[in-house]
N, C-alpha and C positions, 0 to 999 in steps of 0.2 A: 960553089959558084962565083967564078969570078964575072968583074964586068971589066970593059977597057972603055973606057972616062971621056981618051982625047977628043974624039967628037961631039960630048955631050956638055964638055965645060959649061956650069952655069957663074956668070956674072957674080961676083958676092959670096955664090955661094959654097960652101965645104964644099972638095973628092966628096970626103969618106963620110957625107952625109947623102952625097947623090946614089954612090954607093948601097948602103945599109932603105933605102928610099926602095931603090930596085929591090936587093932585098926582101926586106918586110912585104913589098908591094908583090913577087915574086910570087911568097910561100900564098898570102892572101888571094893570087886571082887559082895557085890550085888546089887552097880552101874547099872539101865538102859546099856544095849551097847552100845548107843549114849552118855551118859556120858561122858562112859569107851573111846572113843575116839575120841573125847570132847580133856579130859583130857592127852589124850596121846598125840594129835596136840595141845593144847597147853605146854606141858611144854618147847617146845619149839617155837614153837612163840613168845610168851607172851618173851624171849629173843629179839628174834628178835627187837620187837617192840619198844623196850629201847633201840639197835641199834638203831634201824631208828631214833628213839626223842631222842639220842646224835647228830649225822651225819644231824639232821637239828636242832637242834644252833649251832653247828659246821655255817652251811649255811647262818642260819638269826644274825649270830654276825658279819659274813664277811667281814662287811667297819661297824663295829659300833666299840666305843670306844675301846682305848688299854685293861681294864681292862675286860670285856666284852669276848673279846677275848681270854687273859688270862686265864682266866675261861672255858668259851669253852671247850681250851685244853686240858689245866688241867684235865676234866670227861673223855678223854677214853683215855688217858694219869695213872691217876689213878685206872680205870678198867681194863685194861691188866697188871697192875702191881699186882693189887690184886687175875688174877687171875695165876697169873705166884708165888702168894704167895702160895696160895690155893695145886696148885699141889706143891711145893717144900714138905708142910706142906703136904703133902698122904704117899710123894715117907719117907718120918723120918718116921709113922704115921703105916701106911700098918696097913688099918681097916679092914674085909675084910668085899665086899655088903650084904646088912641084907636077899636080895632076897639068894642068897645063903647060906648062914650064919643061920640063925635063921627056926629052925624046926617047922611042923607041922604047915604050914600056906597057906592061898586059893595061886591059881595063883596068879598072879604082872601083871599088864594089861599092863607095858613096860617090853620090851627084860630085863635077868642080866644078866649086860656087862660082859665083857671078865672077866677070874681069873689075876688078878695082874694090873686093875681095878680101884684102893684101894676109899672106902669108903668118907672118913674122910680129911679132909672139903668135902663136896658142891661145888663144879666148880659154880653151875647154880645157886648156895644163894649167893653163894660171886659175882658172874660178878654179879650176877643181884641188891647186893644192894651198889656194889661200882659203877654201875653206875646211879639207885637210888640217891643215895647220893650228885655225883655230877650232878647232874639235879635239885637237892633241888638246888645248891648251884647258878648255873650256871639259872635259869633256873626258878626262883621260883613260878610261876602258875605251873610248873609242877608238884611243891613238893610230891602234897599231893596223886596225882594219880601215880607216882617215885614210893613212898612208899608202893603203892597198890599195882603194877603189884609186886615188890618183894615179901613183904609177900605171894604172893599170890603163886612166882614161889616156891617158896622156901615148900607151901604145896601141892602143886601138885607134887615137888618133890620122897615125903614120898605116896601118893595118888595113883600114880604110881610103888611104891611099890623098887624103885631103892636104896632111902634111912630113916635110922633114922633120928626123930627128933630133935636129939644131933647129926645130919649134920648138919642139917639144917638151927640151930639156932646158929653152930660152924660157919659157910659158909658168913650167916650172920651176926654178928657178923666181921671175916673178911674182910670182903671186906667195911664196916661202918666205920673201920677205919681205913686203907687202907686208905680210899678214902680222911674222912675228914681231914687223915692228907694233904694231895694228895693237898686235896682245902683251905688247911690252911698259907701251901706254897705259893701260888697261889695268897693269900687274899695279901704276903709278897708283891710278886713279880710287882704287879697290881698294886698296893701303892707307889713300889719304879718312883721316877718321872725321866724321863727322860732329859740328858743335852738339852737343851738349844739353836740351831744351834747361832752361833756366827754371826755378821752381817759383813761385811769386811767396 
């Protein structure tokens, strides 16, 4: 399927991102109703699953060694920090949502957010990536599962129509880099030796 972008170019938005957005939302529009309904639910549910995994990791490391506890607490910290940076970036960029800016598209699965709820980067992709990186470091057995969930979340945000592909790529990068930096700091903290109590 090909698209003509000449009449629909949007300033500061890559043409290829518009093209891919049309392709994915067109696929979503033609999907069965049950697929659309599942996607609409999953776009929020995936984040809840990641949050639950982070919480379980905190619980399971409550009585573990210091290194495990530091990593477990660093994971949610990195996720919150990444979200804050995502919100700050949105305010700076002020990119309109594709569901409002791109013309001649089919109805999107998700309702378009209110004006002023900017598009770049995707908060959901940022949070998912940060949580995935945090879990990959803190609970290595879940690394592949966490990464797959982050990628799925990012795709779903385009599928339901509320983000361009470049929005979610930016969110993935922002979340992953932020979390990697926090987890690197956590590694340093975990390696710091605690002073041994002196005997009387």
